[in-house]
C-alpha positions in Angstrom: 152.8 99.8 26.1 156.5 100.1 26.7 158.8 97.1 27.7 159.0 98.5 31.3 155.2 98.7 31.5 154.8 95.2 30.3 157.3 93.9 32.9 155.5 95.9 35.7 152.2 94.5 34.6 153.5 91.0 34.5 155.0 91.3 38.0 151.8 92.8 39.3 149.5 90.1 37.8 151.6 87.0 38.4 150.5 84.7 41.2 154.2 84.5 41.9 156.6 86.8 40.0 159.7 85.6 38.2 162.9 86.5 40.1 164.5 87.6 36.7 161.8 90.2 36.2 162.3 91.6 39.7 166.1 91.6 39.3 165.7 93.5 36.0 163.5 96.2 37.7 165.9 96.5 40.7 168.8 97.1 38.3 167.2 100.1 36.6 168.7 103.4 37.4 167.5 105.8 34.8 165.3 108.5 36.3 162.5 108.0 33.9 162.4 104.2 34.7 162.5 104.8 38.4 159.7 107.3 38.3 157.6 104.8 36.3 158.2 102.1 38.9 157.4 104.4 41.8 154.3 105.8 40.1 153.0 102.2 39.5 153.7 101.3 43.1 151.9 104.4 44.4 148.8 103.5 42.3 148.8 100.0 43.8 149.1 101.5 47.3 146.2 103.9 46.7 144.0 101.1 45.2 144.6 98.6 48.0 145.4 100.8 51.1 143.8 104.2 50.3 145.4 107.5 51.2 145.6 107.1 55.0 149.0 106.9 56.7 148.7 104.5 59.6 150.7 105.2 62.8 152.4 102.6 64.9 153.9 104.0 68.2 157.1 102.2 69.1 158.3 101.6 72.7 161.7 99.9 73.0 161.5 98.5 76.5 164.8 96.6 76.7 168.1 96.6 74.9 169.5 93.4 76.3 170.1 90.9 73.6 171.5 87.4 73.5 172.3 87.5 69.8 175.4 88.4 67.8 173.9 89.8 64.6 176.7 91.2 62.5 175.0 94.5 61.8 173.3 95.4 65.1 174.5 97.6 67.9 172.5 95.6 70.5 174.7 92.5 69.9 175.7 90.8 73.1 179.4 91.4 72.3 179.0 95.2 72.5 180.6 96.1 75.8 180.3 99.8 75.2 176.5 99.9 75.4 174.6 100.7 78.7 171.9 98.0 79.0 168.5 98.7 80.4 165.1 97.1 81.0 162.1 99.4 81.6 159.8 98.6 84.5 156.1 97.9 83.9 155.2 101.3 85.2 157.6 103.1 83.0 156.3 101.1 80.0 152.7 101.8 80.8 153.4 105.5 81.2 154.8 105.5 77.7 151.7 103.7 76.4 149.6 106.5 78.0 151.7 109.1 76.2 151.0 107.3 73.0 147.3 107.0 73.7 147.0 110.7 74.5 148.0 111.3 70.9 145.3 109.1 69.5 147.6 106.4 68.2 145.8 103.1 68.2 148.8 100.7 67.8 151.7 100.2 70.2 154.7 98.2 69.1 156.5 96.7 72.1 160.0 96.0 71.0 163.2 94.7 72.6 166.4 92.9 71.9 166.2 89.2 72.1 166.4 89.3 75.9 166.8 85.8 77.4 165.6 87.2 80.8 162.3 88.5 79.4 159.8 86.7 81.5 156.8 85.6 79.5 154.4 86.2 82.5 155.7 89.7 83.0 155.0 90.6 79.4 151.6 88.8 79.6 150.7 91.1 82.5 151.8 94.2 80.5 149.6 93.1 77.6 146.6 92.5 79.9 147.0 96.0 81.5 147.2 97.7 78.2 144.2 95.9 76.9 142.2 96.7 80.0 143.2 100.4 80.1 143.5 101.4 76.5 141.7 100.9 73.2 144.6 99.9 71.0 146.2 97.1 69.1 149.4 95.5 70.4 152.3 94.5 68.2 155.1 92.5 69.8 158.7 92.4 68.4 160.8 90.4 70.9 162.4 87.8 68.6 162.3 84.0 68.7 160.4 82.5 71.6 158.7 79.2 72.3 155.2 78.4 71.0 154.0 78.4 74.6 155.1 82.0 75.0 153.6 83.1 71.7 150.3 81.4 72.7 150.4 83.0 76.1 150.8 86.5 74.7 148.2 85.9 72.0 145.7 84.7 74.6 146.4 87.8 76.7 145.4 90.0 73.8 148.5 90.6 71.6 147.3 91.2 68.1 150.4 91.3 65.9 154.0 90.1 65.8 156.9 91.4 63.9 159.8 89.0 63.2 162.0 90.1 60.3 163.8 87.6 58.3 166.4 90.3 57.2 167.4 88.1 54.2 165.7 85.0 52.8 169.1 83.8 51.5 169.9 81.0 53.9 173.7 81.2 53.4 173.8 85.0 53.8 171.5 84.7 56.8 173.8 82.2 58.5 176.9 84.4 57.9 175.2 87.4 59.5 173.6 85.6 62.4 176.1 83.4 64.3 174.6 80.5 66.3 171.1 81.1 64.8 169.1 78.7 62.7 167.4 79.9 59.5 164.8 77.1 59.7 164.0 78.1 63.3 163.2 81.6 62.1 160.8 80.1 59.5 159.3 77.9 62.1 158.6 80.8 64.4 156.8 82.7 61.5 154.7 79.6 60.8 153.8 79.3 64.5 152.8 83.0 64.8 150.6 82.8 61.7 149.1 79.5 62.9 148.2 81.2 66.3 146.3 83.9 64.5 148.8 86.8 64.9 148.8 89.5 62.2 152.4 88.7 61.3 155.1 90.9 59.9 158.5 90.3 58.3 161.0 92.4 56.4 164.6 92.7 55.2 167.7 94.9 55.2 168.9 96.3 51.9 172.6 96.7 51.2 174.0 93.9 53.4 177.5 92.8 52.5 177.2 89.8 50.2 173.6 90.6 49.2 172.8 90.5 45.5 169.9 91.8 43.4 168.9 88.1 43.0 168.7 87.7 46.8 166.6 90.8 47.1 164.3 89.5 44.4 164.0 86.2 46.3 163.1 88.2 49.4 160.2 89.8 47.6 159.0 86.4 46.4 159.4 85.2 50.0 157.1 88.0 51.2 154.6 87.1 48.5 154.6 83.5 49.5 154.4 84.3 53.2 151.3 86.5 52.7 152.5 88.8 55.5 150.4 91.5 57.0 153.3 93.9 57.4 156.7 94.1 55.8 159.5 96.4 57.0 162.2 97.4 54.6 165.2 99.5 55.5 168.8 100.2 54.4 171.8 98.7 56.0 173.4 101.1 58.5 176.4 99.4 60.2 177.0 100.0 63.9 180.5 100.9 65.0 180.3 98.2 67.7 179.3 95.4 65.3 181.4 93.1 63.2 180.4 95.0 60.1 181.6 98.3 61.4 183.0 100.6 58.7 181.2 98.8 55.8 179.3 100.9 53.3 175.7 101.9 54.1 172.9 100.5 52.0 171.8 102.5 48.9 168.7 104.5 49.6 167.5 104.2 46.0 167.8 100.4 46.1 165.9 100.4 49.3 163.1 102.6 47.8 163.0 100.3 44.7 162.6 97.3 47.0 159.7 99.1 48.8 158.0 99.9 45.5 158.4 96.3 44.1 157.2 94.8 47.4 154.1 97.0 47.2 153.4 95.9 43.6 153.9 92.2 44.4 152.2 92.0 47.8 149.5 94.7 47.0 147.6 95.0 50.4 150.4 94.5 52.9 151.1 97.3 55.4 154.6 98.7 54.5 156.2 101.4 56.7 158.5 104.2 55.6 161.0 102.9 58.2 162.9 105.0 60.6 166.1 103.6 59.0 165.0 105.3 55.7 164.9 108.6 57.7 168.4 108.0 59.2 170.7 108.3 56.2 172.4 111.4 54.9 168.9 112.8 54.7 165.3 111.7 55.5 164.0 109.4 52.7 160.7 108.6 54.4 158.7 111.0 52.2 160.1 109.2 49.2 159.1 105.9 50.8 155.5 107.1 51.2 155.6 108.2 47.5 156.6 104.8 46.2 154.3 102.4 48.1 154.6 102.8 51.9 151.5 103.6 54.0 152.8 103.5 57.6 154.9 105.7 59.9 156.3 104.5 63.2 156.9 107.4 65.6 159.1 106.6 68.6 157.6 106.8 72.1 160.5 105.3 74.0 161.1 107.7 76.9 164.4 109.4 77.6 167.1 108.3 78.5 166.2 104.8 77.3 165.7 106.0 73.7 169.3 107.1 73.4 170.4 103.6 74.5 168.4 101.6 72.0 171.0 102.1 69.3 170.6 99.3 66.7 172.4 101.6 64.2 174.0 105.0 64.6 172.4 108.3 63.6 168.9 107.0 64.3 166.1 109.5 63.4 164.2 111.3 66.1 166.3 110.2 69.1 166.7 113.7 70.3 163.2 114.9 69.8 160.8 115.2 72.7 158.0 112.6 72.9 155.1 114.0 70.9 157.2 116.1 68.5 156.5 113.5 65.9 152.9 114.7 65.7 154.1 117.8 63.7 156.4 115.8 61.5 153.9 113.0 60.6 151.1 115.5 60.0 153.4 117.6 57.8 154.3 114.7 55.6 150.7 113.7 55.2 149.7 117.2 54.2 152.6 117.6 51.8 151.5 114.4 50.0 147.8 115.3 49.9 147.1 112.4 52.3 145.8 112.1 55.9 146.9 110.5 59.2 144.8 107.4 59.8 144.1 107.2 63.6 142.4 103.8 63.4 144.0 100.5 64.5 144.7 99.9 60.8 144.5 96.1 61.2 145.5 93.8 58.4 144.1 94.5 55.0 144.2 90.8 54.1 140.6 89.6 54.7 140.7 86.3 52.9 141.2 83.0 54.6 144.7 81.8 54.5 146.1 78.3 54.2 148.9 78.4 56.9 150.4 75.0 55.9 152.9 75.6 53.1 152.5 79.3 53.1 156.2 79.9 53.8 159.0 78.6 51.7 161.4 76.1 53.2 
């Protein structure tokens, strides 16, 4: 057994991997080493997730945001953006489009909109649940425990709240007027309410180090998340990080692979951001541990306006065009599109208290 194989085995088998091992693996750039990491991750994916590629249809129903995140085009200081909020009827029509393509999970996503009425979203959830056979994922940011409970009781199944970085100092520098501990509290509340809970990070953020990425992966392991989204940093021209270098796609892919090896049965998407670089890297993501694709069902013209980063994949494609793309990727890989709800693969009972690092 080679030294690399021993490290991979140690990382895979450890209840909690050593950050130094993860840093060492993240630093490898020889083609043979990278192929070995990706192959190991793909085997773990096949063992724990099978060969199905799950689909999550995204509907971006509002681009209003009260936050000032340094990397995001939706930041409240962006005066160039045209803001929108979809009506309930517009949103439900988009859900119907998604349902017609036999996609069983809808992701309702927005900026952190201070005017998002909890009762309005509750009604939307109730109508989706009464009219369609699908799981509902929410991604609307930090809210009160009351709101989270209201939406869970209405039928929401999952919640995505990315940490972006588990490095508290880096988090604070990128998120003015936000509280790292509040983010962790929201994740604990969501898990405690029984949501299938997702997190994730951005790779290539200014000030990020291999050590902080390694700590992110350990954070994901400790958090026992149901889904983890990993994508490269793509700076928006109307954000405070405009003009900074994009994240390295290879480092993003290595992070996907190591997250798969460490977390084993977590759903990991080949993110749209991976497909929005100088070329589409989603196929590579699916080859090194990812098992989810997230086609966009936001209707035009709203889709053009939800620009969290420039050059976003699939913005100009008609709704439904993703069918051909996703099927083509699955066939090229010898895999298949999973049209089930693809609920959490984590069947064991969890201890919520202490599950997330402070």
